[in-house]
N, C-alpha and C positions, 0 to 999 in steps of 0.2 A: 503493500498500500505507499502512494508516494506520500512522503510529510513535506511541508514548506523547510528550508533551510535557511539558514541564519549563519551571518558571522557577525560578534559582539565585539565592540572595540571601548575599552574607557581610558582615558586621558586623567594626567594631575589635575588641570587646569580646565572645566572648561563653564566660567560664569561668561557671559557678557561679552566683550569681542572676543576673548579668547577662545572663543566656538570657532571665530570664522581660518585661522591657519588649519584648524585640524581639518575643519569639511576637506578645504583646496587638498590639504596631502591625500587624503583619502582617495577624492576624487582624483586628482594627477596619477594615483596608480592605478589606475581599472587602464583596463584594456579594453577601448570605446570598440566597435562593431567598423568594419571598414565599409558595409553596405548602411549604419545609420552611423555614424561619427554624432561625440558630444552630447552633452547633458540636452535631453529633450524636453524636457516639463521641471520646471520649479514648481513647488505650493508653501507658501509658511503656515502654520496651524498654528492657532493661540490657546494656550490653556490646557485644553485636551482634544482629541480626535471626536469630541461628539461636536464641540464648537465649527461655525464656519468656515472655512480657510479666508485669511485675511489678502490671499494675492495666492493667483493659479497664473502661470504662464506657461506655454507650450512654443517648441521652438521645432520650426524645421527650413533649414539644416539646425541641426543640434550645435549648441555654442560651447566654448571653452569651459573649465574648470574654472577657470580665473575669473570668465563674466556670467558662470552660474550664481558665483559667490555674493559678485556684486549686488546679482537683483535681489539676493536675503541679506544682503547687511546693513540696508536703511531701518531692518526690521530685527534687529538682535536684541533678545529680551531673556532672559534665563525660564519665562514659562510659557517658550513656543518652539516648535518643532518646523524641522527645515525636512521636504521632500527632494529628492531629486534622480529621475528617472534616467536612465543610462541606458546602453544594449553591448551586449558582448556576443561574438559570432561565439556559437555552439553550435555541434553536429547534432542535428534530427533526423530520425527515420518514420517516413511515411506510411500509408496501410500495406501499399507492394514491397515494403523493403529496402528501398532505395534513399541510402542518406544525401542529407545534402546541409552544408553550413547554411544556417540563416539566424540571423539577430534573433536574442533573447533580450525579454528586460530584467532589470534588476533595479530595487527601489537602494537609494541611501538615504537614510535617515538619521539626521542631527535630532536630538533631544535635549535640553535644555536642562537644567539639573530641577528648576521648580515644574516643570512639563507631567501632566498627568500625576501628581503627587510621587515624583519623584521617579518614575519610573524606570529610568535611565539607570538605578540603583540595579534593575535586573536586566535589562535587555540591551546595558550598553550607552553611550555617551551618541555613539554615531553605533544606529544597527543596518548592513546590510542584508538586504533580503533579496535572496537568489531566486526566488519562486521554489516549485520543486523539486525536489532531490531526483525526478526521474529523468532528468535529464543526465545524474551522472550512474546512474544505475539500470536503466532501460529496463525494467523487471521482465517486460512484456515478451521483448526482444531476442529473436535464435541468437547465441552467441557462438557467430564465427570468426574469424578472423578478421573481418572488416570490422564488425560489432565490435570487439574488444579494442581492436583501437580505434575507431572513433569515442569507443565511452573513455579507454584510456586518454583520448587526446581533452575530452572535456574535464575529466577529472583533472589533470594537469593546470588546465586553464584555471580551475578553480586555487589548486594549491599556489601557483605564481602569484597570481591577487593576494592571498593572503600572506604569502611570505613578502612580497615588496610593500603592502600595508605595515606590516610587522617591521621591516627595517627600513620605511620613510616616515612612517606618521608620526611618532615618539606616543605611540600608544603604549600603555604600563601595565596593559592588562586586555585579553582575547579571547572570544570563545567561539568555534563551531558549534552549532548545535542544532536539532530540530526538535519540533514538537512531541516526539514519539520517545519511547525509551532506548527506541535503536538508535546509534550513531550510524552516520553516512561509513564511516571503514567496515562497522559491524555488517552492512547490508553490503558491503561489496565483497566484503569476504564470504559473506552468506552463500551471495549468488556466484562465488566461482568455486565454493564448496559442489555446488549443485552438478555441474557440468563437469565434474572430475571423475 
């Protein structure tokens, strides 16, 4: 069963304008899609997810990480969250078994320390929502040499991004997690053991 997959990041100082360089550093590490480059959407959410957004802007073509952070910069508050929609190229398979490299959406969400009563303590100052982990596990796909290579490439993109963020963002803590009890490495191991 596919689960949403997240990367949570915590920083030593994430209040007021100190949020901006952290947002920028994470966005700059992201491997943007060649087909849909740049930041495609920016939203600013006050107080909680139940409130109406105070800003929503779509960009086609996408804008640079620097431009995206400038869009949010005038609305920096400790009780706000900032959503950036980006795309990366991931291998997907259609019903006929044909693999294609296609843009897949990722949400990078920065949460001020007072947003949603301090939810960032649990989910991170910056939370990267990769969508469903099915991109990395491909449960319903027969494991052939090609499918294993495509899955491996998707997993490598995830690992490379996570490593780059760890090296270049000054995050003091990180956690890759999903909503189920089973982690992505556990799912991958179980998947590979079924075919051996």
